[in-house]
N, C-alpha and C positions, 0 to 999 in steps of 0.2 A: 424085379429088374429095374423098375423106375427109381426105386430108392437107391440102388447101387449107382445109377447114373448121377443122381443128386449128390451122393456122398463123394463120388469121384470129382464132380465139378466143384464142390465145396473145397475139397482137398487141393485141387489145382489152383483155385482162387486164393486160398490161404498161402500156398507156397509162392505164388506170384507176388502176393503182398509182402511176404517175408523177404523175397529177393529185392523188391523195390526199396523196402526199408533198409536193408543192408547197403544197397547202392547209395541211398541218400546219406546214411550215417558215415560212409567211407569217403564221400566226396564233398566235404564241407569247406574246402578252400575257396576263397573268393577270387573271381576273375572279372575283368571288364572287357566287353566285346566292342570292337571298333568296326563299323561297316559304313562304307562310303562317307567317311569323315564324321559320322555320328557315333558318339561313344555312349554306351549303355552304362547305367550305374553298376557298381560292383555288387555281385550277388554270387551265391554258391554255384559251383558247377552243376550239382545235382538239380538245382532249381531250373537252370537253363535247359538241361537235358529233358526233364519232365515236361517243361513248357513246349519244347520242340516235339516231343512225343504226342502231346495233346493236340497241338496244331496239325500235325500229320494225321492224327486220327480223325480230325474234322475235315481236312481238305481232301483226303483220299476218297471217302464215300461220296462227298459232294462232286468231285471230279468224275468219279465213276458214274454217278447218276446223270450228270450233265452230258457226258459222252454217250452213254446208253440212250439217253433221250434224243440226242441229235441223230444217232445212227438209226433209231426207229423211225424218225421223221423222214430220213433219206429213203429207207426201205419202203415206207408208205407211199412216197411220191413215185417210186419206180414201179409199183404195182398198179 
């Protein structure tokens, strides 16, 4: 049973990597972002999307940890 879970997990990771590779290869056109008057250098759309994904993957757990920590402190003070 443990080997089946490992195989399924490996297959899922492999398919996810293939999907990401296909996305990167299909979105090679360069764009330049403009935000608050600051222009970013031109880079492929796929790179911007992957960077946004990675930033979200870092910020999400940190925000969850911080909010969970502050709510535990509030509960501790109430008891």
